[in-house]
C-alpha positions in Angstrom: 155.3 139.0 18.7 156.1 137.4 15.2 159.5 139.1 15.0 160.5 137.2 18.4 159.3 134.3 16.7 160.9 134.4 13.8 164.1 135.0 15.6 163.9 132.5 18.2 163.4 130.0 15.5 166.5 130.9 13.3 168.4 130.7 16.4 166.7 127.4 17.8 167.3 125.7 14.8 171.1 126.8 14.4 171.8 125.9 17.7 169.8 122.4 17.1 172.2 121.3 14.6 175.4 122.8 15.6 174.9 120.9 19.4 173.7 117.6 17.8 176.4 117.5 14.9 179.6 116.7 17.3 177.3 113.9 18.6 175.6 112.8 15.4 179.3 112.6 13.1 180.7 110.4 15.3 177.7 108.1 15.5 177.6 108.1 11.6 181.1 107.5 11.0 180.9 104.2 13.7 178.1 103.0 11.5 180.3 103.6 8.7 178.3 105.7 6.9 181.0 107.0 4.6 180.5 108.8 1.6 181.3 106.8 -1.8 183.0 109.2 -4.4 182.2 108.4 -8.2 185.6 107.3 -10.1 184.3 109.6 -12.7 184.2 112.8 -10.7 187.3 115.5 -10.0 190.7 113.4 -8.9 190.7 115.7 -6.1 187.6 114.6 -4.6 188.9 110.9 -4.1 190.5 112.2 -0.6 186.5 112.7 0.6 185.9 108.9 0.1 184.6 107.9 3.4 183.7 111.1 4.8 180.2 110.5 6.9 177.1 111.5 5.0 173.4 111.4 5.6 173.8 114.7 7.3 170.5 115.8 6.4 169.0 113.7 8.8 170.1 116.5 11.3 168.7 119.4 8.8 165.5 117.7 8.5 165.2 117.2 12.3 166.3 120.7 13.4 163.6 122.0 11.0 160.8 120.0 12.3 161.8 120.4 15.8 162.1 124.3 15.6 159.3 124.6 13.5 156.8 122.7 15.7 157.8 124.4 19.1 158.0 127.7 17.6 154.5 127.3 15.7 152.5 125.9 18.3 153.8 127.7 21.1 153.0 131.0 19.8 150.5 130.5 17.3 147.5 128.4 15.4 149.4 126.6 12.8 147.8 126.9 9.4 147.5 123.8 7.0 150.6 125.6 4.8 153.0 124.5 7.5 151.6 120.9 7.7 152.0 121.0 4.0 155.3 122.0 4.1 156.3 119.4 6.4 155.1 116.9 4.6 156.8 117.6 1.3 160.4 118.2 3.8 159.7 114.9 5.4 158.7 113.2 2.5 161.1 114.5 0.4 163.7 113.4 3.1 162.6 110.1 3.7 163.1 109.4 -0.2 166.5 110.8 -0.1 167.1 108.9 3.2 166.3 105.7 1.2 168.7 106.7 -1.8 171.4 107.3 0.9 170.9 103.9 2.7 170.8 101.8 -0.4 174.3 103.6 -1.5 176.3 102.9 1.6 174.4 99.7 3.2 173.9 97.7 -0.3 177.0 99.3 -1.4 175.1 100.2 -4.4 176.6 103.7 -5.3 173.8 105.2 -7.6 171.0 104.3 -4.8 167.4 104.3 -5.6 166.9 103.6 -9.7 165.8 106.6 -11.5 162.7 105.2 -12.0 162.4 104.3 -8.5 163.2 108.0 -7.5 161.1 109.5 -10.1 158.0 107.8 -8.8 158.5 108.6 -5.2 158.9 112.4 -6.1 155.9 112.3 -8.2 153.6 110.4 -5.5 154.7 113.2 -3.2 153.6 115.9 -5.6 150.0 114.5 -6.1 149.7 114.4 -2.6 151.0 117.9 -2.3 148.4 119.1 -5.1 145.8 117.5 -3.5 146.0 119.2 -0.6 146.1 122.4 -2.3 143.2 121.7 -4.3 141.5 120.4 -1.0 142.3 124.4 0.4 141.2 126.1 -2.5 144.6 127.3 -3.7 144.4 129.6 -6.8 145.7 127.7 -9.8 146.9 130.9 -11.8 150.4 132.0 -12.1 151.7 135.4 -12.2 154.7 136.8 -14.4 156.3 139.2 -12.2 156.6 142.7 -12.8 153.3 142.5 -14.6 149.8 142.5 -13.6 149.1 139.5 -16.0 148.5 136.1 -14.8 146.7 133.0 -16.5 144.8 130.5 -14.9 146.5 127.1 -15.8 143.3 125.3 -14.5 143.9 121.2 -14.2 147.2 121.7 -15.9 148.4 123.3 -12.7 148.5 119.4 -11.3 151.2 119.2 -14.1 153.0 122.3 -13.1 153.2 121.1 -9.6 154.7 117.8 -10.3 157.2 119.5 -12.7 158.2 122.2 -10.5 158.5 119.8 -7.3 160.2 116.9 -9.0 162.7 119.5 -11.1 163.7 121.6 -8.1 164.0 118.7 -5.9 166.8 117.3 -8.2 168.3 120.7 -9.4 168.7 121.5 -5.5 170.5 117.7 -5.5 172.7 118.6 -8.3 173.9 121.6 -6.7 175.3 119.5 -3.5 179.1 118.8 -5.0 181.3 120.8 -3.3 181.9 121.4 0.6 179.3 123.9 2.0 178.2 125.1 -1.5 174.5 123.8 -1.2 174.6 124.6 2.9 175.3 128.3 1.7 173.4 129.0 -1.1 170.3 127.3 0.3 170.6 129.6 3.5 170.4 132.5 1.2 167.4 131.3 -0.9 165.5 130.4 2.1 166.3 133.6 3.6 165.1 135.5 0.6 161.8 133.6 0.6 161.3 134.4 4.5 161.3 138.5 3.6 159.1 137.9 0.7 156.6 135.4 3.2 157.2 138.0 5.8 155.9 141.0 3.3 152.9 139.2 2.6 152.3 138.5 6.0 152.2 134.7 5.9 154.0 134.4 9.1 154.1 130.7 9.6 155.8 130.4 6.0 158.2 132.7 6.9 159.2 131.0 10.3 159.3 127.4 8.4 162.1 129.3 5.7 164.0 130.8 8.8 164.2 127.3 10.5 165.8 125.9 7.1 168.3 128.8 7.2 169.5 128.4 10.9 169.2 124.4 10.1 171.6 124.8 7.3 173.5 127.5 8.5 174.5 125.3 11.8 175.2 122.5 9.4 177.5 124.9 7.1 179.8 125.1 10.5 180.7 121.4 9.7 180.1 121.1 6.0 182.7 124.2 5.1 185.7 123.4 3.4 187.1 120.7 4.6 183.5 119.1 5.2 183.6 116.8 8.1 180.1 115.7 6.9 177.4 115.9 3.9 174.3 116.2 3.7 173.5 113.7 1.1 170.2 113.0 -0.7 168.5 112.9 2.8 169.3 116.6 2.9 169.4 118.2 -0.8 165.7 116.4 -2.0 164.5 117.8 1.2 165.6 121.3 0.5 164.6 121.2 -2.8 161.1 120.1 -2.1 160.5 122.8 0.5 161.5 125.5 -1.6 159.5 124.5 -4.6 156.9 124.2 -2.0 157.1 127.5 -0.6 157.3 129.5 -4.1 153.7 127.8 -4.9 152.2 128.7 -1.4 153.6 132.3 -1.9 152.1 132.5 -5.5 155.5 133.2 -6.3 156.7 130.5 -8.5 158.4 132.3 -11.2 160.5 134.1 -8.7 162.1 131.0 -7.9 163.7 131.1 -11.2 165.7 134.0 -10.3 166.3 133.6 -6.6 167.2 129.7 -7.0 168.8 131.0 -10.4 172.3 128.7 -9.0 170.1 125.7 -9.0 168.5 126.3 -12.5 172.0 127.0 -13.9 173.4 124.0 -12.5 170.5 121.8 -14.1 170.8 123.4 -17.7 174.3 122.4 -17.5 174.3 119.2 -17.1 171.3 119.2 -19.3 173.6 120.8 -22.1 176.6 118.5 -21.4 174.5 115.3 -21.6 172.4 117.1 -25.0 175.7 118.2 -26.7 177.4 114.7 -26.2 174.5 112.7 -27.6 174.2 114.9 -30.7 177.7 116.1 -31.5 180.0 113.5 -29.2 181.5 117.0 -27.6 181.3 118.3 -24.4 180.2 121.5 -23.6 182.3 121.7 -20.1 185.1 120.0 -18.6 182.3 118.1 -16.6 179.3 119.1 -15.0 177.0 120.1 -13.3 179.1 123.4 -13.7 181.2 123.8 -10.5 183.3 120.8 -11.4 183.8 122.6 -14.5 185.6 125.6 -12.8 187.3 122.9 -10.6 188.5 121.6 -13.4 189.8 124.9 -14.7 191.9 125.4 -11.7 189.8 127.2 -9.4 190.0 126.1 -5.8 187.1 124.6 -4.2 186.6 127.4 -2.1 186.7 129.6 -5.0 184.2 128.0 -6.5 182.0 128.0 -3.4 182.1 131.7 -2.5 181.8 132.5 -6.5 178.4 130.6 -6.5 177.2 132.0 -3.1 177.9 135.4 -4.3 176.0 134.8 -7.2 173.2 133.4 -5.2 172.9 136.5 -2.8 172.8 138.5 -6.0 169.7 136.7 -7.4 168.1 136.4 -4.1 168.3 140.4 -3.8 166.8 140.5 -7.3 164.0 138.5 -6.7 163.2 140.5 -3.3 163.2 143.6 -5.2 161.1 142.3 -7.8 158.6 140.8 -5.8 158.5 143.3 -2.8 159.7 146.6 -3.9 158.7 147.0 -7.2 
């Protein structure tokens, strides 16, 4: 039975996104919700200015509808589903505010970094409180070992760091046509397999709902993109994948499966640290995908390369967690 639920969920979320996009994209265009391209970004990206953004609304909507329909129709939803929806919608709304300010108020930076950080932390704290109400373990297990250590109250700080960190890491990865859509589909697919191996079927259903939604979005987001997901989608996806890793108690495995997100973030950290301390840049531009663009790679080549790296890392993560 659950095999059918999983299959129907991924098909449903895919079709919702694919069928609604041709209606939603022209609507965004009529509202003049077009992407503003940073002047300091690659010059080749200037032609993308005006491309409809905030397509992440469709991704979040598709996830919500497909998860609610399938879980409520075929099983009794556990508290984990409510929590995953809370994080996804919460971070999605935060991203929506950021996108809306950029577009409606013509302020290219959107929410201030402090406003965004406060919002992310508040959602993470609510997430932690609900976890503790349901007695989820505060221990972290080291992959490929039997060693685990209980963080106790420090686990609250870890959760804040994890949710905020990965929501921003995934957000940084959303810089090329189809880059985040593809890497997110691969990463969430890997977590769906891990959830299934743990008999956490509700979480598996949620993960495949994300896979279907982002693959449906990729149809319109692949180069040349007809729509961008904006912070609405990227923050929601980042929060969701961090939340899944916590609920499955495979937090450290996220560093493997989500290695592309981690590397993109590290490239920004290293670039800023190097420039502030030495006045020199390590990369031609960060995040890392822009470095390869400016090195002469085509946008499509960069995207496919990053997808491939993401796939290899996902397979490695599944191997470590499921088969070792």
